C-alpha positions as CSV (number, residue, x, y, z in Angstrom):
1,X,27.0,-9.7,2.9
2,X,27.6,-12.3,5.6
3,X,30.5,-14.7,5.7
4,X,29.9,-18.3,4.6
5,X,28.9,-20.5,7.6
6,X,27.9,-17.5,9.7
7,X,24.3,-16.5,10.2
8,X,23.6,-12.9,9.4
9,X,22.8,-10.6,12.3
10,X,19.2,-9.5,11.9
11,X,18.5,-5.8,11.8
12,X,16.6,-4.8,14.9
13,X,13.0,-3.8,14.5
14,X,12.1,-0.1,14.6
15,X,11.2,1.2,18.0
16,X,7.4,1.2,18.4
17,X,5.8,4.7,18.4
18,X,4.4,5.6,21.7
19,X,2.7,8.9,20.8
20,X,0.5,9.8,17.9
21,X,2.3,10.7,14.6
22,X,0.8,13.2,12.2
23,X,2.1,12.7,8.7
24,X,1.7,15.2,5.9
25,X,1.7,12.9,2.9
26,X,2.5,14.3,-0.5
27,X,1.9,11.9,-3.4
28,X,3.4,12.7,-6.8
29,X,4.7,10.8,-9.8
30,X,4.6,7.0,-9.4
31,X,3.1,7.3,-5.9
32,X,0.2,9.3,-7.3
33,X,-0.3,6.6,-10.1
34,X,-0.4,3.9,-7.4
35,X,-3.0,5.9,-5.4
36,X,-5.2,6.3,-8.5
37,X,-4.9,2.6,-9.3
38,X,-5.9,1.8,-5.7
39,X,-8.9,4.2,-5.9
40,X,-9.9,2.6,-9.2
41,X,-9.7,-0.9,-7.9
42,X,-11.6,-0.1,-4.7
43,X,-14.3,1.5,-6.8
44,X,-14.5,-1.5,-9.2
45,X,-14.6,-4.0,-6.3
46,X,-17.5,-2.2,-4.5
47,X,-20.8,-4.0,-5.4
48,X,-22.6,-0.7,-5.0
49,X,-20.8,0.5,-8.2
50,X,-21.6,-2.6,-10.3
51,X,-24.2,-2.5,-13.1
52,X,-27.4,-4.6,-12.7
53,X,-26.1,-6.8,-15.5
54,X,-22.8,-7.4,-13.8
55,X,-24.5,-8.2,-10.5
56,X,-26.7,-10.8,-12.3
57,X,-23.8,-12.4,-14.2
58,X,-21.6,-14.3,-11.7
59,X,-18.9,-14.7,-14.3
60,X,-18.6,-11.0,-14.8
61,X,-18.3,-10.4,-11.0
62,X,-15.7,-13.2,-10.8
63,X,-13.7,-11.8,-13.7
64,X,-13.8,-8.3,-12.2
65,X,-12.6,-9.5,-8.8
66,X,-9.9,-11.6,-10.4
67,X,-8.7,-8.6,-12.4
68,X,-9.0,-5.9,-9.7
69,X,-8.0,-7.7,-6.5
70,X,-4.3,-8.1,-7.5
71,X,-4.2,-4.5,-8.8
72,X,-5.6,-3.3,-5.4
73,X,-3.0,-5.3,-3.5
74,X,-0.1,-4.0,-5.6
75,X,-1.3,-0.4,-5.1
76,X,-1.8,-1.0,-1.4
77,X,1.8,-2.2,-1.1
78,X,3.2,0.7,-3.1
79,X,1.2,3.2,-1.0
80,X,2.2,1.6,2.2
81,X,5.9,1.8,1.1
82,X,5.5,5.5,0.3
83,X,3.8,6.2,3.6
84,X,6.5,4.3,5.4
85,X,9.3,6.1,3.7
86,X,7.8,9.5,4.4
87,X,7.1,8.6,8.0
88,X,10.6,7.4,8.5
89,X,12.0,10.6,7.0
90,X,9.8,12.7,9.3
91,X,11.0,10.7,12.3
92,X,14.6,11.0,11.3
93,X,14.2,14.8,10.9
94,X,12.4,15.0,14.3
95,X,15.2,13.0,16.0
96,X,17.9,15.2,14.5
97,X,16.3,18.4,15.9
């Protein structure tokens, strides 16, 4: 916590990676739930997966997009966080070696 009247010192950004990074990603528990939610939302938002009736009913498409788009964004955020945490852990392990 910073002192009143003093600006907090920002945390420096991570050093950019200059070489490729291979990450072995293991999803389990809540991360796996987020991944399944993401897959479900992507599938639902793809017009190729819509029924003929849904394609013909603009209201149905609008409702589907309204429902699935935030679910997809939430799952993307959670998956990105999981990927970030695993990549950072791998980089810390690599640096300690």
